[in-house]
C-alpha positions as CSV (number, residue, x, y, z in Angstrom):
1,I,117.8,118.0,124.5
2,E,120.2,115.1,124.7
3,R,121.5,115.8,121.2
4,M,122.0,119.5,122.1
5,L,123.9,118.6,125.3
6,A,126.1,116.1,123.4
7,L,127.0,118.6,120.7
8,I,127.9,121.3,123.2
9,E,129.9,118.9,125.4
10,S,131.8,117.6,122.5
11,R,133.1,121.1,121.9
12,W,133.8,122.0,125.5
13,Y,137.4,121.9,126.5
14,K,137.3,121.8,130.3
15,P,140.2,123.7,131.8
16,P,141.5,122.4,135.2
17,V,139.4,124.0,138.0
18,P,138.5,122.8,141.5
19,V,135.8,120.2,141.9
20,G,132.5,121.9,142.5
21,T,133.2,124.8,140.2
22,G,130.2,125.8,138.1
23,A,128.7,128.5,135.9
24,R,125.5,129.1,134.0
25,A,125.1,130.3,130.5
26,R,122.0,131.5,128.7
27,F,121.2,131.4,124.9
28,T,118.3,131.4,122.6
29,I,117.8,128.7,119.9
30,L,115.9,130.0,116.9
31,R,113.6,127.7,114.9
32,S,116.5,127.0,112.4
33,G,118.9,125.9,115.2
34,Q,120.9,129.1,115.1
35,L,122.0,130.4,118.6
36,K,121.5,134.0,119.6
37,G,122.2,135.9,122.8
38,I,125.0,133.6,124.1
39,A,126.0,135.0,127.5
40,L,127.1,133.9,131.0
41,E,124.4,134.3,133.6
42,E,126.6,133.2,136.5
43,S,130.4,133.3,136.4
44,S,132.4,130.4,137.9
45,G,135.0,132.9,139.2
46,Y,137.6,131.3,136.9
47,P,137.9,133.4,133.6
48,T,139.4,130.4,131.7
49,Y,136.5,128.2,132.6
50,D,134.0,130.9,131.7
51,R,135.6,131.5,128.3
52,A,135.7,127.8,127.6
53,I,131.9,127.6,128.2
54,L,131.3,130.5,125.8
55,R,133.7,129.0,123.2
56,A,131.9,125.7,123.4
57,L,128.5,127.3,122.7
58,Y,129.8,129.4,119.8
59,A,131.5,126.2,118.3
60,A,128.3,124.2,118.6
61,N,126.3,126.9,116.7
62,P,124.1,126.1,114.9
63,L,122.4,123.3,116.8
64,P,119.8,121.0,115.2
65,P,116.5,122.9,114.3
66,L,113.7,123.0,116.9
67,P,111.3,120.1,116.5
68,P,108.2,120.7,114.5
69,A,106.0,119.9,117.5
70,Y,107.5,122.9,119.3
71,L,105.3,125.7,118.2
72,K,107.2,128.7,119.4
73,S,109.7,130.5,117.1
74,S,112.6,130.2,119.7
75,L,113.6,128.5,122.9
76,T,115.7,130.2,125.6
77,V,118.0,127.8,127.5
78,H,119.7,128.3,130.9
79,L,122.4,125.7,131.0
80,R,124.6,124.9,134.0
81,F,128.2,123.7,133.5
82,A,129.8,122.0,136.4
83,N,133.1,120.3,137.3
84,N,131.8,117.4,139.4
85,G,135.2,115.7,139.5
């Protein structure tokens, strides 16, 4: 999880928005690490911020493969992005 977050954050250009702004994205990680179904679940109300989130997810694709101990074929993630100042 930490590696996934670091990869996404390294590709996230954070446009200037008020402190407390947040949004939530959803995506599915396939066994190979490929991302599918990237979408916003909750908008921040700032289109530039929302687009930056989606761009970061597309830029981080693919992520590392799912660990062998994870037995399912995919993992759906709901990830909150926030400007905490």
